[in-house]
N, C-alpha and C positions, 0 to 999 in steps of 0.2 A: 504494500499500499503507499503509494506517495503521502507529498505533503499537501495535495490538494484533495486526497479523498478520506476525510477525514470520518470515523465512523459516527454512527448517533445512537441512542439508547434504543431506538424498536430494530428490532429484527428483521430481515428480508422476507415477506411473504410466503417467495417460491422456496428458499433453502435453509433460510432460518441462523443466516449469518449475520452480523452486525450491520445494519444498511450504512449507505454511505452518502456523505450529503450531496455528491455528485449525479448519482441517479437516484434519487430518494423517491420512495421508500424502499426500495432494490439495492443489493449490495453490489449488482456489477449491471452492464449492459445485456449482458447473457440472461441473465435473472429477467430484467425488462421485456427482452424479446420473447422470452417462454412464455410473460404473462400475456403480452399483444397476441401471440400466435394463439394462447386459450382462449382469448376474447374473441378473435377473428375466426376462427375455428368451431365457437358454438360451445366449448365447454363450460365457458360464462354466461349466462343470461341472467337479465332482471325483468323477474315475472309481472305481469301486468292484469289487473281484475277484468280488462276487456279480452274477449278472445279475437283472433284475426278475422274469423270469419262475421262475427258479429259485425261489423262494418257492411261487409257485402250484403247482410240480411237487411241493414236499415236502407242502402242505398235502394233494393228493390222494392220498397215499399212506397 
């Protein structure tokens, strides 16, 4: 770890190592990329009370 990569108190949500200020909340660019890949791949998602097909039903009425 070099001088501009100071660890913070929180752990990286991917690997558990101390987070680095430069890539916060992750410990490295690699862990940030893993997280992004999980979002883009549909591993993570935010649930909604609305069903996707509910909008289509509203439009037909």
